N, C-alpha and C positions, 0 to 999 in steps of 0.2 A: 414193650422196647422201641425206640426209636431206631429207625434204620438211616445210615447214610442218605441225605438227601430229602430227609423227611422230616416235618416237624408238624405236631397236632394233625396228623394226615387220617388220623380216624374220625369220618362225620358223624358216627355214631356216637360220638362221645360228647359232653358238654365239657368247654375248655373257658376259665377265667384265668386273664393274664392282667395283672397290674403292672401296666406298660413303664409306670415311672422305677420299679424297681429292677428293672430289665439296663444295662450297659448298652449303649451304642457301640456297634462292630465297623471295622473302616470295611468299604466297598475297595474292589479294585481301581477306583477311580479317585486319584488324591481328593480331600477337602470334601468327599460324600459321606455319610456314615449311614446306618441300618439298625433297627431292631426287629427282626423278622418275629413274626407270629404264627404263621403255617407257611409251610413249602412242601409240594410235591414236585419230584423230579429232579432235574439237576438243580444243582446249589444256584448257577449264575443265570439258567432260561428256564427253570421251573415256572409252575404255578406257586404265586408268594403272593402273601400280606404282609405289610411292613410299614412301619414309620420309617420316613428316610429324612435325614437333615441335612442340607447342603450349607457348607461355610460361605461366608461372604465371598465374593470372588470366584466361586466355582463352576464347574461344567461339566459336562458328561457329553462323552462324542458323541455322534449322531449315532441312530440305531432303530432298529424295525420294531414294532409290536404285533407280531404274526397273528397274536390269539387276542389282541386288543389291551387296553388298559384302562384305571381309572384312579383320578386322584381329586383329592380335597386338601386343599393349603388351609393348614394350620395355623401360621404365623409366617410372618415374612413375605417375600416376592418372590415368585418362582416363574421364570421366563421360556419361552420357545421364540421360532421363527414368525408365529401367529402373534405375539405381543405379551405381555406381562401379567401375571395373574396373581392376585393379592388375598390375603385372608378371606376366606370364607369362599374361595372359587372351586368350583366344581366342574369336571369333565371326565366324559367316557369319549375315548378314542378308539373306533372300531377298527377289524383286522387290517394291517398293511400298514398302519399310521406311522409315518417316521420322522423323527425330531433328533435335534439337538439342544437339549436343556440347560439351561444356565441360570445364574443368581448373581445380582450384583451386592444385594444387602443383605442374603442369606435368607434361609427358609426351612422350614420342617411341612412336613407333606404324608398325610394317608394314602398308601398306593396299595393297589391291589394288581398285578398281571397276571395275564392270560386268564381272565375270566370274564372276557366280552366278546366269546369267539361265536363263529356262526353268521350265515350270511344276512344281507339288509339291516345290519346293523347302524345307527344314525352318530354320527358326531353328537356330543351335548357339552356347550358349554354355558355354564351357570354363573351368576353373580347371588349367591345364598343369601346375602344380606339386603336383597333389594327383592325377594320372592314373596308370592301373595301364599300366606298361610293358611290352612284349613281346618276347621274344627272338626274332630274326631267323632260330635257327638257324646262325650265325656266331658264333664265339666274339667277344666283345667288344662285339658289335653289336647295340640294341636300339631299339624303337620305339614311340612313343606315338601311336598314332591318334587323330587330329581330325577326319577326313571322310573318308565313300567312297562312290562313286555308278556303280552298275555303268551307269546309265542313260545318265550324261552321261560315263561313263569318268575321272575324277576319284578320287584317292587322295592327301590331303594328311596329314602327321605329321612329327611331331620325330624325328629320328633321332640315336642319340648312339654314336659311336665313341669306346670307352674306349681309353686311352694304350698306343700298342701293337698296335693292332689293325690287320687286313687283312682287306677284303673281297675276293672274286672279283671279276672281271669282268660287270658290269652292264649289262643288256640297254636300252635304252629304247627301245621301239616308239612310245610316244605323246609322247616329249621329256619333261622333267623340268626343275624348277627349281629351286634350292638358294640359301640366305641363311642365311649363316653366324653362330649366333648367340653360340656361344661357342668358345674355342679354335681349332683349324687344320685342315684337312686337305690330305692331297695325291692327286694322281693321275698317272699318266703324262703328263700335260698340263700341268702346273705343280703351286702350292702357293695355296692360299687361306684367307686369315687372316680373324678376326673381321670381321662385317660384309662381307663378300663376297658378292655376289649374281652367280648364275651362270643361264644359262637354255641349256639343249641340245638340239637339235632331236631332232624323231622318228628314230628309227633309230642314233642316237649310243650309242656304248658306252664305259665307263671302268671303272677300278679302284681307289675311293678306299682311302685309309688313314691314320692317322693316328698319330703320335709321341707327340703331347702331348696328345690326346684332343681331341673335339669335341663339340657340338650345333649340329645343323642344324635349319632347317623345310624339307619337302621336298614338293614338289608334282608329283605325274606326271598327265598327260594335261591340259585345260583350255584346250588351243592353238586358236587360231580356227579351225573348221573352215569 
């Protein structure tokens, strides 16, 4: 049973959500809409993973991020005091970061709040459209590293499966989170189309493949301790 203020808060269970089947819910700020995927704690200040949509011309008042923030721009253009960030922009903002975001043309974001806590965290600003992709040693599988921390046990990357690619069984000792950005992939448990969000518990394993090709956001580790 989901308790008030909690959504998909059991990290020992596998979760699969086709976000296209969810409706956007209005945020407290006019012109900003959300699809929550996970929530732990207070509904407006807890740990949360969500899709966020800004209507053209909308803005959010200045606010702090005491335990960090992670953003991937899915479409449109998102802005704050540092500049404008278009589709494919990725950022990690460390604890203590403050900004007043806005958009002129509208945008959709993949957002993770209160999941970058801890000392020594760096600001990360990347344009994934111009990154250097690396072979994973498997035919048709490449990755673009976005962030790695041995101290915090986290590895964030984009992974691309070319059409017809098949990966061997992947062991997930620290769990894994996937958001399908383009295309679709399959494993022995099902098929995951564009904009599907998955979270797999520590110790899970699967064998991904893709008939049509796929681009995914992937995060290993980072589960609550």
